[in-house]
Steps between C-alpha positions, in 0.01 A plus 500: 500500500715188452617337823866569414437876510328476839809334648764750387687714749313831494754673719762433238267627229430817705869575545553471127202731433665762722836463319338519161294801612807688620686423180210610276450820701871592465491416131190715444680788668846468351445324165129527413559388138608160631212457748260326261773275368579385851133453582460280199791280604360481856166379366682236291707399805193464717333286230807278481513465877129405522542249221788335690295494821215335316712199398680262737856617447636233736442231235730688266773612740530148632602366156867514412418505131286812537747693720795408282301589192423847635863547593630390155242719325621800699858427381379484140332843539814645653709359219270644232506833677882510507523398134219698337359769730564861403736705706307743732694718738803279446321171585356216303221428751168527312315279259241670277186322379300747294415797719585310818841459663609294794818434695589129518725555801185559709370156395843350573471609865179304542642201312806494724295523819288204377812302401685560826182435704460162334870420526540588871165337595659173391856562628496757778608233757823451298572872463847447637602282205710690247314331215169647618652843536669492165190375314284774651766753407493380141121544491540859616826575316386427147210749483702751705786481251273548198331800663837646604615483137202707379623686721232530766691481824207569731303192402814284494582621853150412615531144375827465695331631816210256456738208471707612799187550706383145418823335611525710815146428618532138402758450773838572342776405746710794631825379343332482160349842553846648565639329191220641285565847634865469399402371157250782458772752591730349239223506235420856595859599443501329164171662400637843596813442294357333193118514509378846600478789256640837590160654583423206727825548687427870536167423665677291763785749557257785550339320794821572693555845356166649374664835418752337267275556196197701612390582143566153369496164677386650833228728356206265527573391859564862612166607358332200663642592839381856456152371418490273804617778732267762366194282573517557873238331715182560297650548153453779250173360377352341186668645191686748720845338520747746351770243415253277321274755337788711369679201359805500721431146623546251213325162475251599766271227376728205585866536618424800722131452572578477871647853487195624308264354763715649781498846347127527448385269778770579761589275788132397539476377143835325523395317816172399336704357209733316732213374718312357203810330369584342837137394540521326163825324589364386835191344342711315245708357784182404690363321191835320453469372856145382460500328164597136464801369315855631480460611142240762592697614806812549291303690234377744763856533633631571152237766444583670831872495416438652153258770622731587793798539269298713262391725789851532640661586166222733381454694825875483579598652168247786554667571833855470364575176690531279192596564138213554258459159327155542350300281742126566537303530826249207508144614402600865520748583221385553141558204268270257328730197514600546864153560639356210300773274641419627850134408461591156357709424806219607733250296297709189547527560877127570533424184303727294731326653801148447367566133421686425819 
């Protein structure tokens, strides 16, 4: 076994195995036709992660030309997607290459984390300078805008959260933080008035009044809550969840996979899912503390911010706490592009740790 593989964080690897196992088990129960597809993407993702661990990724991430090249390439992919991708479920989000398809927005998340990690590793001491804040906002704003135009609001929102997390944890002064909150409120008002489509507004409105449209905009969330509540402590059992098995719970493989797990696995299964996720996040933070160099520390920070935001939006939408924006649960939800991107992020972190 190469020395790099001996030095990886096996606790992090174990936490991911648990998450992947829970996701595959739920998929086998609720959407068995998709199980083998997901398993194939997981195998590909593991292969990519191991390949990244094998090389010394530090020598690449430390080069401005490489990081900027990855970032610009992600913008090109997003531009091509917006211009030429077919419309699927109202979005231009997928590029097709023969029988394969992938979602460039997932790659854009990694590219932005790398770009902001490099940027703030060089300038985090001067975070209070408006030029630094504005430049970092431009880096995040360009891909977020292109993605929002597709329109894929979930991924665009995640990029905004990643950027905001970077500036907050980099030591943003309180007065600047308040100003940004006011600006965000103004932008949110403008987005509501001019940017959001009717169905997107309905999803937000129904958070306050779920019974406003129980057979329309509120239907999915109502069914999700029923699934969560019917699971009880021990769950209804493998392939025994009535909401899932009878087709009442839509998108049980991704948007509402937390509800599917809660129905068939109960509180016990839900706590196992939460525990594995928190275990993974803790190990990433530990690695970020132990590795050398600000670039690697910021990369771990960016990954934690992204995964945390995905967890909050995915689980929160299943519980009716957030609008459904189509965000996946890391390593659990179905989706080739998303889980491959998850493994690539972990591969980079494990490589940084192994070469520390």
